[in-house]
C-alpha positions in Angstrom: 0.0 0.0 -0.1 2.7 2.4 1.0 4.6 1.4 -2.1 1.7 2.2 -4.1 1.0 5.3 -2.7 4.7 6.5 -3.1 4.4 5.4 -6.9 1.5 7.5 -7.4 3.3 10.6 -5.7 6.2 10.0 -8.1 4.1 9.8 -11.3 1.9 13.0 -10.1 5.1 15.0 -9.3 6.5 14.1 -13.0 3.0 15.0 -14.4 2.7 18.4 -12.5 6.6 19.2 -13.2 5.8 18.5 -17.1 2.5 20.6 -17.2 4.5 23.5 -15.3 7.2 23.6 -17.8 5.4 23.0 -21.1 1.8 22.3 -21.2 0.7 25.3 -18.8 2.8 28.0 -20.7 1.9 26.9 -24.0 -1.7 26.9 -23.1 -1.5 30.1 -21.3 0.2 31.7 -24.5 -2.8 30.8 -26.3 -5.6 31.8 -23.9 -3.9 35.1 -23.6 -3.9 35.8 -27.4 -7.4 34.8 -27.7 -8.4 36.6 -24.8 -6.8 39.7 -26.3 -8.6 39.3 -29.4 -6.4 41.9 -31.2 -4.4 42.1 -34.5 -0.7 42.3 -34.4 0.6 45.8 -34.7 2.8 44.9 -37.6 0.0 42.5 -39.3 0.4 38.9 -39.9 2.6 39.4 -43.1 6.1 39.8 -42.8 7.6 42.9 -44.4 10.5 42.9 -46.9 13.0 43.3 -44.3 11.5 40.3 -42.4 11.8 38.0 -45.5 15.2 39.3 -46.3 16.3 38.5 -42.5 14.7 35.1 -42.8 16.5 34.2 -45.8 19.8 35.5 -44.5 19.5 33.4 -41.4 18.6 30.2 -43.4 21.7 30.8 -45.5 23.9 31.3 -42.7 22.7 28.2 -41.1 23.1 26.2 -44.3 26.6 27.3 -44.7 27.3 26.5 -41.2 26.0 23.1 -41.6 28.1 22.2 -44.4 31.2 23.6 -42.6 30.3 21.6 -39.4 29.8 18.4 -41.4 33.2 19.0 -43.2 34.9 19.6 -39.8 33.5 16.2 -38.5 35.0 14.2 -41.2 38.0 13.2 -38.9 36.0 12.1 -36.0 33.8 10.1 -38.5 36.5 8.3 -40.1 38.0 7.4 -36.3 34.5 6.1 -35.3 33.8 4.4 -38.5 37.0 2.6 -38.3 36.9 1.5 -34.8 33.6 1.7 -33.6 33.1 2.0 -29.8 36.9 2.2 -29.2 37.3 5.5 -30.6 33.5 6.6 -30.1 34.0 6.5 -26.3 37.1 8.9 -26.4 35.4 11.2 -29.0 32.2 11.2 -26.9 34.2 12.6 -24.1 36.0 15.1 -26.5 32.6 15.9 -27.9 30.7 16.3 -24.5 33.4 18.6 -23.3 33.1 20.9 -26.4 29.2 21.1 -26.5 28.8 21.6 -22.7 30.6 24.8 -23.0 28.3 27.7 -23.9 29.1 28.5 -27.7 29.0 32.1 -26.9 32.2 31.7 -24.9 33.8 30.5 -28.0 32.7 33.4 -29.9 34.3 35.7 -27.4 37.6 33.5 -27.5 37.6 33.8 -31.4 37.0 37.6 -31.3 40.1 37.9 -29.0 42.2 35.1 -30.8 41.5 36.3 -34.5 40.1 39.9 -34.6 41.2 40.2 -38.1 38.0 38.0 -38.8 36.1 41.4 -39.5 33.0 39.8 -40.9 30.5 39.0 -38.5 29.1 36.4 -40.5 32.3 34.6 -41.0 32.8 34.5 -37.3 29.4 33.2 -36.5 29.8 30.3 -39.1 33.3 29.6 -37.5 31.9 29.6 -34.0 28.9 27.4 -34.7 30.8 24.7 -37.1 33.5 24.4 -34.7 31.2 23.9 -31.7 28.9 21.2 -33.2 31.0 19.2 -35.3 30.7 16.2 -32.6 27.0 15.8 -33.4 27.6 14.8 -37.1 30.5 12.7 -36.1 28.5 10.6 -33.5 25.4 10.0 -35.9 27.5 9.3 -39.3 30.3 7.6 -37.6 28.3 5.2 -35.7 26.4 4.4 -38.6 29.6 3.8 -40.8 30.7 1.5 -38.2 27.6 -0.3 -38.3 27.4 -0.7 -41.9 31.2 -1.0 -42.8 31.4 -4.6 -42.7 28.5 -5.1 -45.3 30.4 -3.1 -48.1 33.9 -2.8 -47.1 35.7 -5.9 -48.1 34.1 -6.2 -51.6 34.6 -2.6 -52.3 38.2 -2.8 -51.5 39.0 -5.3 -54.2 37.7 -3.2 -56.8 38.5 0.3 -55.8 40.8 2.6 -53.8 40.1 3.8 -50.4 38.8 7.3 -51.6 37.0 6.0 -54.3 35.2 3.4 -51.8 34.2 6.5 -49.8 32.5 8.4 -52.4 31.0 5.6 -54.5 30.1 3.1 -51.7 30.3 4.8 -48.2 28.6 8.1 -48.9 25.4 6.6 -50.7 25.0 4.2 -47.8 25.2 6.8 -45.3 22.9 9.5 -47.2 20.2 9.2 -44.7 22.4 9.7 -41.6 24.0 12.6 -43.4 20.8 14.5 -44.1 19.6 13.8 -40.5 22.9 15.4 -39.2 22.3 18.3 -41.6 18.8 18.8 -40.8 19.5 18.7 -36.9 22.3 21.2 -37.3 20.2 23.5 -39.4 17.6 23.7 -36.7 20.0 24.2 -34.1 21.7 27.2 -35.9 18.6 28.4 -37.4 17.0 29.5 -34.2 20.2 30.4 -32.3 20.3 33.6 -30.5 23.7 33.4 -28.5 26.2 33.2 -31.0 25.1 35.9 -33.7 24.6 38.1 -30.7 28.0 37.7 -29.5 29.2 38.2 -32.9 27.4 41.3 -33.5 25.0 39.8 -36.0 21.4 40.4 -36.4 19.4 37.2 -37.3 15.7 36.3 -37.2 16.0 35.3 -33.6 17.5 38.5 -32.6 15.0 40.3 -34.3 12.1 38.4 -32.5 13.7 39.3 -29.3 13.2 42.8 -30.2 9.6 42.6 -31.1 9.0 40.6 -27.9 10.7 43.2 -25.7 8.9 46.2 -27.6 5.5 44.9 -27.0 3.5 43.7 -23.8 1.0 41.8 -26.4 2.0 38.0 -27.2 0.3 38.4 -30.6 3.0 41.0 -31.6 5.6 38.2 -31.0 3.8 35.2 -32.3 2.9 36.7 -35.7 6.3 37.7 -36.7 7.5 34.3 -35.6 5.3 32.3 -37.7 7.5 32.2 -40.6 10.4 31.2 -38.6 8.1 28.5 -36.8 7.1 27.3 -40.2 10.5 26.5 -41.3 11.5 25.0 -38.0 8.3 22.7 -38.1 9.2 21.6 -41.5 12.7 20.8 -40.6 11.6 18.8 -37.5 9.2 16.7 -39.6 12.1 16.0 -42.1 14.2 15.0 -39.2 11.4 12.7 -38.0 11.1 11.2 -41.3 14.7 10.5 -41.5 15.1 9.3 -38.1 12.6 6.6 -38.8 14.2 5.6 -42.1 17.4 5.4 -40.0 16.0 3.2 -37.5 14.5 1.1 -40.3 18.2 0.7 -41.7 19.8 -0.2 -38.4 17.0 -2.9 -37.7 17.7 -4.3 -41.3 21.5 -4.2 -40.9 22.6 -7.5 -39.8 26.0 -7.7 -41.3 29.1 -8.5 -39.1 30.7 -5.2 -37.9 34.7 -5.2 -38.9 37.0 -3.4 -36.4 40.3 -1.7 -37.3 43.0 -0.1 -35.4 42.3 3.8 -35.6 45.8 4.3 -36.5 47.6 7.7 -35.8 46.2 9.8 -38.3 42.7 9.9 -37.5 43.5 10.3 -33.7 45.6 13.2 -34.3 43.2 14.7 -36.7 40.6 14.7 -34.0 42.9 15.7 -31.3 43.8 18.7 -33.6 40.1 19.4 -34.2 39.6 19.8 -30.4 42.6 21.9 -29.7 41.0 24.1 -32.5 37.5 24.1 -31.4 38.0 24.1 -27.7 41.7 24.9 -27.0 42.2 28.1 -29.0 39.3 30.2 -28.0 39.5 29.0 -24.3 43.2 29.7 -24.1 42.6 33.1 -25.7 40.3 34.1 -23.0 42.3 32.6 -20.2 45.7 33.6 -21.5 45.1 37.3 -21.0 43.4 36.7 -17.6 45.4 37.2 -14.2 44.7 35.9 -10.7 43.2 39.1 -9.7 40.6 38.9 -12.8 39.6 35.3 -11.4 39.5 36.5 -7.7 37.4 39.5 -8.7 35.1 37.5 -10.7 34.7 34.9 -8.2 33.8 37.7 -5.3 31.5 39.5 -7.5 29.4 36.7 -9.3 30.0 33.8 -6.7 26.1 34.1 -5.5 25.0 34.1 -9.3 27.2 31.4 -10.0 26.1 29.1 -6.9 22.6 30.1 -7.9 22.8 29.0 -11.4 24.4 25.8 -10.6 21.8 25.1 -8.1 19.0 25.9 -10.7 20.8 23.7 -13.2 21.2 20.7 -10.7 17.1 21.0 -9.9 16.4 21.2 -13.3 18.3 18.3 -14.4 16.9 16.1 -11.5 13.4 17.3 -12.6 14.0 16.4 -16.1 15.5 12.8 -15.2 12.5 12.3 -13.1 10.1 13.2 -16.1 11.8 11.1 -18.3 12.0 7.8 -15.9 8.1 8.2 -15.4 7.2 8.8 -18.9 9.7 6.3 -20.8 8.0 2.9 -20.1 4.6 4.1 -21.7 4.7 4.8 -25.4 2.1 7.6 -25.4 3.6 9.5 -22.6 7.2 9.2 -24.0 6.1 10.2 -27.5 4.2 13.4 -26.0 7.0 14.3 -23.6 9.8 14.0 -26.3 7.8 15.7 -29.1 6.9 18.7 -26.5 10.5 19.0 -25.1 11.7 19.1 -28.8 9.5 21.7 -30.0 10.1 23.8 -26.7 14.0 23.5 -27.5 13.8 24.2 -31.3 11.3 27.1 -31.4 12.6 30.5 -31.2 13.6 31.5 -27.7 11.4 34.8 -27.8 8.6 32.7 -28.3 9.2 30.4 -25.6 10.0 33.3 -23.3 6.7 34.9 -24.2 4.7 31.6 -23.2 6.5 31.4 -20.0 5.8 35.3 -19.2 1.9 34.6 -20.4 2.0 31.6 -17.8 3.7 33.1 -14.6 3.8 36.8 -14.9 0.9 37.3 -12.7 0.1 38.5 -9.4 1.0 36.0 -6.6 3.2 34.1 -8.8 6.5 36.2 -8.2 8.6 33.4 -6.9 7.6 31.0 -9.7 8.1 33.6 -12.5 11.5 34.6 -11.0 12.9 31.0 -10.7 
């Protein structure tokens, strides 16, 4: 009896956390828009400047995606040849790279290479050097799983380079496309890196609209083109993910493992030094012990507050996942909702949280 009651409390707590974080903010945003019953000040149709900015942002994200996949080739090579033995090391390197906020890299590159005068060039460089572990894991793992099915026969008829272009690339096209779409969504709605590079993209424009008006409709209306692009990209990613899962299930060939060799390992190490070591070194190299002491004394409360908030948020997220995962419908609802909240423009999500919690008597919830 006690066990059943404890289980009910666990499930209810996870459900309340999901409702408070995602379901209620989304509903509150719609309710407030319907309650206002007002048209957006700028109208529902974006102007010429907005369409130009949307196209510029999409182009910037596309170029960054191509560069990011290109930067991931050494890691793909290493994972594809050795599988999990190299994958574990690259996963550690990739986690260290991805968990550092990309805005920090932007500041580091700005100090390290001020001669990169173009804001767009700096933005592409920071994005692509930050996110290359994502395609490395997806494409490299797929190559590792499928390598045994085509490698031996191909090597009898073609050189290694020709094998890669004529056999491996067509076999991995689903995984390459999936990586590209995921990266595009990640870059398309990012605000931090373009802002750090002094670049105006559609996400920064949306933030300006959100802060200049107290009505949610004035943020929702200009966000619709960006949301449309994001939704289409997410549907494409879902289709590619299902195709990838079917290919993995159908792949029953043996896996061939090789020694990674020095060249792939050195290439991955060089990429990590370039991606993480150079910008972080540029920031740390100019700092003194006095600077660190001043920063700790000035921002210690904020640092520990951020750490505490992150720990609590992490516990709640894992809590929701553990409760939802055994049930297919709950798992899909939680996963799709979380992906949508993570992929949509930050200004729109912020507007939803304001609509939900910026109310009398909810100050502690709104602030935390």
